[in-house]
N, C-alpha and C positions, 0 to 999 in steps of 0.2 A: 461288539457286546450285544447280546440278545436279551430283550426285556420279556419277562414272563410275569403274568398277573393272574390272580384268582378271579375267575369270572363267575359272579353269583348266578348268572343265567344258566350256565352249564354245570355249575357246582364243581369245577375243577380248574387247576392252574393251566393256563394256555399261553402260547407264544403270542406276543402282541404284534399284530400285522396292521399297520395304519391304513386307513382309507386313502389318504394322500400323504406320502412321506414329506411333502413340502409344507403341509399345514396340519398339525395335530390338533384335534378339538377335544377339550376336556370341560365338563360341567360338574360342579359340586353344589349341592343344595345348601343354602345359607339359612340364617335364622328368621323366625317370626319376631318382629321387633316390638315388644310390649313391656320389656323389662331388661335389666342387665343380664347378659348371657353368663352361664355357668361354665366351669372348666370342661365339663362334658361337651359343650358346644365348641370349645376350643380344639377338641381332638380332631374332628374332620378338617377344620381349618388348617391345622398343622400337618396332618397326614397328606392332604392333597396339595399343600404347599410344597412338601418334599417331592411329590410326584411331578408337580409343575417344574421344579428345578431340575429333576432328573431328565424329564422329557426335553427340556431346553438344552441340556448337555448332549442329547442324542440326536436331535432333529433341528433343522434351521428355523422353524417357526412353530410356536405353540400358542393357540388361542384358548385361553382359560377364562371361563365365566363362573362367578360365584354370586348367586342372587340374594336379594333382600325381599322377604315377604312382608309388604307393608299394607296389604289388604287382608284382614282376617278378623273373625269374630272375637278372638281373644284381645286384639287391639281395641275393638269397639267396646268390649266389656270393661277394659281398663279405664276408659274415659266416660263411663256411664253416668257418673254424678256431676259432670262438668256442665256449666250453664250453657255454653256454646259447644255442644258435643262434637260437631264436625271439625271446628277449629282445634279443639283439644286433641282429637284423634290425629290430625295432621302434625300438630306440634309434638305429640308423644312419639309418633313413629319416626319423625325426623330426628328427635333427640336420641332415641335408642338405636337408630341406624348409625348415627355418628359415634355413639358409645361403643357399638360392636366393632366398627372399623378401627377405633382407637385401641380397644382391648386386644384384638387379634394381631394388630400391628405390634403391640408390646410383646407378643409371643414370637415375633420375628417373621411373620408371614409377609411375602411380597404382595404388592398390589396386583390383583388379577387383571387380565386384559380387559374384561368387562365386569362391571358390577351392576347388573340391571335390577331395577326396582319394579315391582308389579304395577304400581300406580302409573308408571311411565309407558306401559305396554297394553293398556286396556283396548286400544283399537286393534292391535294384533290378536288379542285374546278373542274379541268379538268375531274377527275374520276367521279364526281357527274354528270357533264354535259353528259358524255358518257352514264351513266345509264339512264338518262332521254331520250336520243335519242333512245337507245335500246328499251325502253318501249313505244315508240311512243308518248312521251309527249314533244319532242323538235325536231328541224330540223335545218340543216345548210343552209345558203343562203348568197351568195356574201361575204364570209369571216366572216359572223356573225353566231351565233347559237341563236335561239329564242325559248322560251317556247311557246308551242301551247295551248293557254288559252282554246279554245273550247274542248280540250281533257280532261279537268278536270271539271266535271259537277258541283262540289261544289264551283267553283271559285266565290268569292264574299260573302261567308258565314261568314267570320270574320268581314268584314266592313259593311255587310248587304246592299250591293249595287246591283242593277240590272245591267245586262250586258250593257244596254243602257246608264247607268250613268258612266261607268267605265272611260271614257276618260276625263270627266269634272274635270279640275284642277289637273290631275294626272301627275306625273313625268314620262311620257312615250313618246316615239318618234314615230310619224307616218312616215313610210317609205315604198317605193314600194316593197322591198324584203320581207315584212311581208305577211303571208297568211291571217292574221286577224289583224285589227288595234289594238286590245287589246294585241297581243302577245308582250312579253317583252324580252329584250336582256339578254342572259346568257354569251355570249362571243362576242367581237368585235375586229376588226383589229386595230393594232397600227402602227403609222408611226415611222420612225427611231428615232425621237427626243423625244419620250415619252416611258415610260416603256412598255415592251412587253415580252411575253414568247412563246416559241414554243409549238404548240398544233396540234392535228390532223386536225384542221381547219385553220392552218396558224398562223403566229406570231400575237399575240394579247394580250388582257387583259380581265379579267372577268367583267361582269356587277355588279352593286351594290348588287342586291338582293341575288345572288347565293353565295356571300362571306359568309354571316351569316349562311346560311344553311349548307355549308361545314364545317365551324368552329364548329358549334353545333355538327354535327355528329362526327367530329374528337375528341372532348374533352368530350362531354356529352352523346353521343349516338344518335340513330335514332329517339328516342322520349325523351322528357324531361318533367319535372313536370311543370315548370313555365317559360314563356317567357315574358319579360318586356321591356318597352320603353315608349317614349313620345307618346301622343295621335295623334300627327301629323304623326306618322309612321304606323298607322293602315292600311292606304291605300296610296300608293300601296305596300310599303316595306314589311309589315308583311303579307299582303294578298298573296304576291308573295312568300315569304318564306314558308308559309303554303302550297301553291300549290306545290312547289318544293319538300318539305319534304315528303308530302303524296304520291306524284306520284313516287318518287324515291324508297320509302320503303312502299309498298302498304298496309302492315299489321300494320303500325305504325300510331299513332295519330299526330306525330311531337311535339305538345305541348298540355298538358292537360288543362292548365290554361294560359290565356293571361291577363296581367295586364298593364294598361296604365295610366301614370300620366298626369294631366292637364298641360296646358301651362302657363308660366309666361307672364304677360301682362305689358306693360308700357302705362298708359292711357287706351285707348280702343282697342289697337292693340297688337297682339301677338309679343313677343320679338323675333326678327329675324335679322340675318345678312343681308339678302336680303333687308329688310326694313330700315336697318341702325339704328334701335332703340334699341341698346343693351348696356348693362353694362357688361364688361368682369369681370370674377372672379379676374383676376390679378389687374385690376384697383381698384376694391372694397377692395382688401386686403391691399391697401395702406392706407385706412381710417378705416378699421374694422378688427377685428380678425376673422379668419375663422370660429370659433365656433359661433360667432354672426350671420354670414351669414347662417350657418347651422340651427340655432334656427329659424331664420326668415323663412326659407324654410319649416320648420316643423310646423309652426303655422297654416297652412291651410290643409284641407283634401287633400290627394295626388291626388285624381281623379278630383278635381275641379280646375279651373283656379285660379291663385294667382296673385293679383295685386302687382307689385313690386315697391317699393319707398324707398327713404332714411328714410322716417318716419317709415316704417315697420321695417327697420333695427335698427333704434334708439329704437323702442319699444322692439325689440328682445334683445338689449343690456341691457335695463332696467330689462327685465324678467330674464336674466342671472345674473344680479347684485343681484337680490333678492335671487336667489338660492345660489349664492356664499356667500352672506352675512349670510345665514342660516348655511352654512358650516363653515364659520369663527366663528360664535357665538357658534357653537357646540364644537369648540376646547377648550373653557373655561368651558364647562359644563360636560364633560365626559372624561373617559379614552379611548383615541383613538389610543393606541399604536399598536393594531392588524392591520396588513396589509393583505388585501385580493386581489386575482386575479379575478377581476370582469369579465374578458374575458371568464372565465370558468363557468359563471353563468348558472344555469338551470332554466327552466321556473317556477318550483315549488318554487324557491327562490325569485322570483320577486313579489313585492307587488301586491295583487289581482287587485287593481284598474288599475294599469299600464298594467299588463298582459292581463286583459280583454279588455282594450282599444286597444292594439296593435293586439290582436288576432281577433278583430272585424274589419277586412279589414284595418289594419294599421291606426287606428284613433289616429294620433299623437297629435292633439289639445287636445283631452281628456286625453291622457297620460301626456302631459305637465301640464294640470290643476291638475292632481293627484299629480304630483311632487311639485307643488306650495302649495298644501294642506299639504304635508309632511314638507315643509319648514316652514309653519305657525305653525305647531305642534312643530317643533324644537324651534322656537322662544318662544313658550309658556311653553315648558317643563322645569321643575325644578328638575327632577330626572335623575341622570347620566345614569342609565341603560336604561331609555326610550329614552334619547337623543342619546345614542350610537346605539340603534336599529333603530331609525328614520334616523340617518345619514347613516347607512348601507343600509337601504331600498332606500334612496334617491340616493346613489351612484350606487346601483344595477340597479335601473330604468334608471339612467343617462347613464350607459354603453350601454344599449339597444338602446338608442336614440343618442349615440355618443356625449354626453354632459358632462360637469363638468370634463374636462380632465386636467385642470390646478389646481395648488394649489390655495386656496382662496387668499393668499397674493400676489402671482405672477399675478393673475387675476386683482386685483385692482391696483397693481403698474404698470402694463402695460409693455411696451417695455423698459427694463432697459438699452438698448443700447442708448437711447435718453435722459436719465436723469442721473444726478450725484447722485447716491444713497448715497454716503458718505457725500456729501454736504448737502443733505436733512436731514440725520441723525444728522449731526453736528448742524443744525438749530433747530431740535427737542430737542437735548440735551441742547442747549442754552436757548430754551423756557422753558424747565423743570427747569433750574436753575433760570430763571427770575421769574417763578411762585413761586419757593421756597423762593426767596427773596422778594416776593410780589410786583415785578415790573410788574404790570399788563399791563402797556402801551407797554413795550417791548415784552411781551408775545403776545399781540394782533397784534403788528407790524409784528412779525414773522409769525403768522397765515395768515395775509393778504398778506405778501410777498409770501408765498407758494401758496395761492389761486390764485395769479396772474400767477403762473406757472402751474395752474390747478391741484395742489396738495392739497387734503383735509385731515385735521387731525381729528382723532377720539380719544377722551380721554376715557379710561376705567379703571377699577380697575387693569387690568394687565399692564397698561402703555399706552403710546400714540402710535398709529399706523397711517400710512398714506396710501392713495390710490389716484389714478387718478380720476378726476371728469368725 
């Protein structure tokens, strides 16, 4: 099976050729931790989690790093009114780092191989800045160190921007100590009330872009296979990362493939904290299971914008219900006592339709459609051996997408902490007795009573089972 991915750098879909087939290297930009993350931040976490799973099925070893930015002026600003601002900044970043990990885990993401934090890599950042200065690509000025953009002739090649367009809408600061307005900060001074570290250029802290370059080099090497993130990071963040990486290690490509997911939108606007039009993952998890949110994120092609709405999430729940119903039905049709570890799945074991879809630039909508076709075949199957194979194929496919992680019964019965399972079963037993006594009115009354509690009954040859509506 050949993997093809759209490379932002070249602007076209390309065959993936690893630098080392024995160790695939993947890096995805994580969040800046000063608040709860919104569902738009969840999209790259889910997209690159699927890629991580797919690569793991195709190659023997995948090193995946997803960073935490815990040095940033937004974090400092969030703790501005604290009496001990330094302590408050550390406490705040620790809290929201943990919250992020918890929230994206609820979306079914696997733990990356590395989860580096910027504060743990300041020494590596300082060393990388020193290399850039020695090579003539950076300079110190008034307590700052800046990257000298004109020193890198290929600057702008990732975002395909001309130098004249660089400043439009970019997160860059125009300052008198810059040699060129496009130069960006690698190191900046810190006052006593915000985090700072000793360096050859004075007490200070790193700029945003240099953090990722240093963490990539530390954990994955001077060049990696794939660098991922949201499309809003192409410029200036990833453009600057590329410049730093290539200039520090001149014989290296820094990243062979760049992958970027499209933004989530609410209405006609990009979901953004600055615009205030966000839905946090944490808030959504009060109303929906994490797997439902994940399914919703996978319904669109990753490179395209995705319009987010409660209707989309409700449709995702219905889609999952159909898959889980097929799983439930298969239990009565086949011998399913064999348990498999789907996390060790190899690409040759994945149904062709799903494997081809995911290998074609992570076409998750097509992969979901193939899974629903398997579910339909399970519903039609009357041969135990066919049902068992279809169920195995469905679960194999689901693992690559991070879906069908619950048992069908627990999926339909929902959060058992909020319902009295014993009381429901007692009513079902009472209804069974009423039906045996031909007391149809009482049987109907019990069904209606449970419906008012959003509990739906299903009668089958194997007995009566219940699920949440």
